[in-house]
N, C-alpha and C positions, 0 to 999 in steps of 0.2 A: 357497491364495488364488487366486481366479479373477479375474485381472487384467482380461481383456476385458470381463466382465460389470460389474466395478466401474466402469471408466471410461466405459462406455456409459451406465450409470445416471446418473453425474455429469454427463456431457455433455447428456443429455436434460433433466435438471433445470435445468442452466444455461440452456439454450435457453428453457425455460418462464419462468425468472426474467427473462431479457433481454426477453422479449416481453410478459409479463403482470404481473409483480410491481409492487406499489405499497405498500411497507411504510410504516406510520404510527407505529411505536413500536419499542422495543428490548426485547422480552421475553427472558427468559433462555433459553439452549439447553436441550434436554431433559435434558442430563446435568449441568446446573449448578444450584446452590442459588439460588433467587430472592432470598434474603436472606443473602448471604455474611456470615460473622462474622469480625471481626478485633479484636484488642485495641485499646481506645481509648488513643491515645498521650497522654502528658503533654506539656506545652509544651516541656520540654527536648529530648525525642526529636524532636518535630515541628520545632522550630526548628533542631536539628542537621541534619536532612534538608534543610530549606529552605536553610540556609547552604551545603549541599553542591552545590546546583544551580549550573550554569554555563551562561549564555546569551551569545550574541554581543552582545546588547543587551537590557538589562532595567533597570527602576527598582524599587528596594526601597521598599515603603510600609509604615509602621507601622500596626497595627490590623487589623481584620477586612476581608476582601474584600467588595465590594458584593454584595448579594443579588439574585437574580432567580429567577422561577418557571421550572420546567422546561417549555419550549415544544416540545421534541422537534424543533427546527429544526436543531440541530447534533448530529452523530453522530461516533463514532470507529470505527476498525477493530478495537477490542478490546471484549470483552464486560464483564467485571468487573475484571480485573487487568491492569495494564500491567507487564510484566516487562522489566527493563533490566539491563545489566551495568555495574557501577561502572567508571568511567574510559573508557567508550566512548560516542562520540557516537550519539545516537538521535533519532528523530522522533516527534512527536505530529501525526497527520494528522486534521484536522477537516473534515468535509463540511458544506456549508451551501447554502441556496438561492442561485441565481445573483444574485437581486435583493437579497440581504442579505450582501454580502461582509464577511469578518472582517478587521478592521484589527489586532487584537491580542487578548490574553487576560490575565485575572488568574488567577494560579495560587496556591493556598494549601493548606497541609496542615492537617488537622483538629487543633486544639489549638495551632497556631502563633500567635505574636503579631505576625506581619507577613506580607505577601504580595508577589508580584512582578507588575509590569505589563510584559508581554512583547510586543513587536510581532511580527507575522507575518514569518517569514524569507523565505518565498516562496509564490507561488500556483501551483498546478498548471495545466496548459494548458486544462483544462476550465473554469476559473474557478469551480469549485464545491468545491474542496478547498484548504484553507490548511494550511501546514506550519510547525510550531514545531520548532527544532533545539535540543537540550539535551544536557547531560552531567552526571553525578553524580560529584563528586570523592571518591574512596574515602578519602583522608586525612582529610577532614572528618568522616567517620562511621565511622572505624576501630573505635571502641568499640562503636557500635551494631550493627556488622556482625560482631561476634566470633563469632556462631553461623553465619555464612556468608551471611546475608541480613537485610534489615530491610524492614518494610512499614508503610505509613501511608496512611490515606484522604486523598485530595486532591480539590480542587474546581478545575475548569477553567471559567472564566466568559468567554465570548466577547463582544466588543463590535464595533460597526461603525464606519464612517468618521466618524459624528457623535458617537461616544462612547456611543451607546445600547446597553444590554445586550441580547444576543440570546438566550442560553440558558446553562444550566449543565450540565456533564457531571461526574458523580461516579464516581471509580474508586479502586481500591486500587493504589498504586504499590509494587511490590516490587523492591528493588535487590539484586542478587546479586553475590557475588564470583565472578571467574573460577574454574573448578573443574577440576582434573585428576584428582581422586580421588573426591569425593562423588557426582558424576554423570558420565555419559558420553553420547556421541552415538549409540552403537550401539543397535539394536533400538528406536529411536524414530522417529516421523514428524516431519519438520521442514518447516514451511511458510515459503516465501519471503515477506518483508514489503517489502523495498526494496533497491535497489542505488544506490550513489553513487560519484562520482569526486571525490576530495579533492586539492587542490593542495598545494604545499610549505608553505603557511601553515595547512594543515589546514582549509581552507575548502571547503565543498561547492559544486562548480561544475556538477555534472550529477546529476540524480536521475531514477530510474524506480521506480515503486512498484506494488504489487499493486492491480489494479483501476483504475489511473490511465487515464483516457480521453484518448488522444492524438488530437487532431483531424487530419483529413486532408482539408481543404477545398480546393475549387478552383472556378474559374469555367468553366462549360460554355458554349462559344461555337460557334454553327452558323448555317446559313442556312435560311430557309424553303424548303420544296420548291417549285421552279419560280420562285424569285425571279429577276428579270431581271438584277439587279446585286447581288452579295454575294460577298465583303465589299466595302464601299465604303471610302474612306480619308479620314481627317481632314486638317487642315492640317499636321499633323506627320508625315504619311505612315503613321500607325498604322491597321491594319484595324479596321473597324466592322462587327459582325455583327448579324443580325436578332435573335438570341437571346443574351443574356448573363445566365445564371442561376447563382447561387451554389449549389453542392452541398456539404452538410455531412456528412462521413463521419468515422469514427473507427476506431482500433485500440487494443486493450486486452490486456494479459497478465492473464488472470483469476486464474490461480493457477499455482504450481509447488510440488512437494513432493518430498522425498527420504526414502528409508529406507536406512540403511547397516547391513549385517548382519555379525555376528561372523565368519562364514566367508569374508569377503572380497568379497562381491558387493554390489551396490546396485540399487535400483529408483528411477526418477525419472519424474515425470509432469508435463506442462505443458498448459495450456489457453490458447488465444488466441482472441479474438473480434474481428470487424470488421463494419462495415456496408458495403454495396456496392449499386450500381445494378443491378437485376435485369432491366430491360426496355429497354436501349439497344442498338441495332444500326444505327448510321448508315451502314453499308455496304448496308443493305437499300434497294432502289429505292423502296419504299413509305414509308420513314421520313420524317416531316415534323417537323423540330425545333420548329416553331411550334405544333404541336398535341400535342407530346409532354409527358407529365406523368411525371416520374421516380418510380419505385417503389424505395424504400429498404428493403432487408432485412438481416438479421443472420445470421452463420454462425459456427460454433465449430470449432476444430481442436484435438483432444486427441491428444497423442503420448506414448507410453510408451518409456522408455529402460532398457536393461539393461546392466550392466557390472561391472567390478571396481574395488576401491579398495585403498589401502595403509595405511589408518588402523589403529592399534592403541591400546588404552586408554592414556591419558596423553600421546599424541602432540600436538605443537603444529603439525602440518601434515596436510593431507588432499589426496591426489591420486587421481584416478579416470579411467577410460577406458571409453568406451561400446563395447560389443561388438555390440549389436543395438538396433534401434528400430523403431517402427511409425509410420506417417503417416496422418493423417486424410484423408477423401475430399474435403473442401471446398476447402481452400487451404493453401499453405505446407507445412512439414514440421518444425515446432518451431523451436527455437533452441538455440545452443550454451551450454555452461557449462564452467567450469574450476575446479580446486582452488586451494589456496594455503595460507597460514598460517591457523590457526584459533584463536579464543578462544571458549570456551563456558562456560555456567553450566548450572544444572539446567533452565532454560526458554528460553534464548536462545543463539544461535551466530552468530558472524560469520566470514566467509571473506575474507581480504584477499590482494591480489596487486599487483604492479607497484611502481615506484620511488616514493619519497616525494613527488615532484613530480607524480605522476599515479597516485595510489593508488586501486585499486578495492576497494570494500567492499560485501559483501552480507550482509544480516541475515536470519536465520531464527528462528522461534519454534517451540517444541515443541508438538505436538498435545496438548491437555488434555481433549478431549471423548471420547476412547476410540473414535471412529469418524471415519475420514477423510471419508466422505461428509457426515456431520453438520457437521464442522468447516468444510469447503469451502462447503457450501450456506448455513450460518449466516453466514459471512463475506460471501458474495456478496449475500445477501438484504438486509443492513443497511448496505451500502455503496453510494454513488451510482452 
């Protein structure tokens, strides 16, 4: 495996996507069936799964969910299937145009005789991604999960502040039992989805997610070159500058993935991107803030990490130590990561650490495309 060539290719493609992409749809990845098949559920199975949903706040409504045409205004971070572990809190992240904020969703299972009206739990800082927090109670679907998992087609219908329907997203929801035998974490690629901090009431108090655009805005204040008096001061003694311009920048964790090997080593890779001002130098004698037009550019930092881990099949904990890493040339040098207790299924894994009053949870999903580059680029292309 040629690691340097791999991440160089991904970094190049990420830069192309940051600068140039303008996706308009959600075609399937090249390794996926454009018309995935699943058994059509009866109302008993669909209703059982719906009854198992747990939301912080939701209204149960009898009948069929409202219908709306697919406008492609709302997207998710999953292609065809949402994998979730029974008994574990998880997220549905929905991207939307900034001018069409999502107030809530209607969620229904195919064949069910009722649906839920669920308000948005939180809005990410970009104001273009809404988050729904949910959990599936394993005791409610114990019979349906006798084989280890249960799946059902679901509809997610987003609506705005006026109650107007925005779009519909159709996915397969697959709920899996935690597994210590049927599946294992070794020799697979695990992609980070989100990290959260939960308090003693099991409430999510802090969230960071893949692709989340964190704003880093500030007001640029300076004086015109040769200004006789600058800054001046207002009646409150506050300085007043010739230039007061808002600069909008961002920082994003584009991706993180792990591979844990059976011989005790692991490989990890992270990619971070940020925007920055490329043409400011107010220490230059020729610089004139009143004639200056900021140029905003983007850059990506990809870091590889190598190390050892102590996991063995069936373990409920995972600890690892970095023995070597590489740093990109643009900025930063990656970010840290730590092990902890683990719960995993065939397609999802969570790592938890810390006391119940300040519990850290990280969720990863397993690569299903057979190509890390395809998986990463596919996720990046169709996320805001």
